[in-house]
N, C-alpha and C positions, 0 to 999 in steps of 0.2 A: 752185623758188624758196623752199622751205621755210626759215623763219627770217628772211626779209626783212621789213623794216618800211617802210611807206609812210605819208606824211602828206598828207592831202588838204585843201587850202584851198578848200573847196567848201561852200556853204551850201544849194544846190538839193537838196532831199530826194529828188526823183525821180531825179536824176542820181546821187546817193549810192547808191541801190539798185543801179545798174549797177556802180558801183565795188565795192560790198560783195560782189556776186556774183562778180565777177572775182577779187577778193582771196581769197575763200573757196575758189574752185575751184583756186587756185594755192598755197594754204597760206600766204598772206602775212598779216601783221597790218596792218590799216588803221586809222589814227587820223585824226581830223579836228580842225581848228581853224577858228574862225569870225572870228578877228581875227589881225593880225600879232603882237600881244603873245602871244596864246595859241600861235601857231605857233612863236615863239621859245622859249617854255617847253617845248613838246613836242620841239623840235629838240635842246635842251640835255639834256633828261631822257631821251629815247628814241633819239637819233641815227639818224633814218630814212635808209634807203638811197636813197629817192626822195621828192621833194616835188612834188606837182602842184597847180597853181593855176588857178582859174577866172579868167581875165583879164577876163572881162566883169563881174565883181563889183568895184565901186569900193572895197571893203575890201582888195583886193589889187593895188594899183598896181604895175606891173611893176618899175620901178627900185627902189622901196623894198622890195618883196618879195624881189627877188634879193639886194639888199645885206644885209638882215636875216637871210635864211636862210643865206647864205654865211658870215656871222660865227658864227651859232649852230650850224650843221652844215656845215662846209666840205667834207666828203666827199660830201654828198648831191647827187644828180643833180636838177636842177630842170627840170620840164616844165610848160609853160603851154599852155592851150587856150582858144579863144574861137570865136565864130561865124565861119564862113568869110567873112562880109562885114565883120567887124571887123578889117580889115587894119591899122588904126592900133594896136590893142592887140597884135596879133601882132608887128608891127614893133618896137614899144616893148620887148616882152619879149626879142626877139633882141638888140636894142641893149643891153639891160640885162644880158645875159649868161646868159639861160636856156639850158640845154643843148639843149633841144628845144622847138619851138613848133608846134602843130598846130591845125587846125580841130577843132571839137567832134566831128564825124563821124569824122575820122581818128583822133583820140584814142581814141574808143570802139572803133574797129576794131582798134587796136594795143594795147589794154590789156594783153594777155598779154605782149607784147614789152616794154612799158614796165615792167611789174612785174618782169620777169625780168632786166632789165639794170641 
């Protein structure tokens, strides 16, 4: 995966440590944004290959996140994750056009795959 860039729309510091470890082991560059405005700026400046969003965070509503990322980085793959019981957030992300939506545990288990594609 060397040379790939990922953008995490994730504020949870504990969860970020898991993402950081996965990115480091795969040779990926991982950036973070804590707001949609910051995400847009990062997308324009860095053109990430994949953007993943914590759908449980109110700062990243599915429809607005998908729309703004698609404009700022149209080639980026958008992956959303939420608690397995947050079916509303997962459904909203699918309907908004996210490329992949997963429960938090599935997302964690598939990090290598997600970074690689």
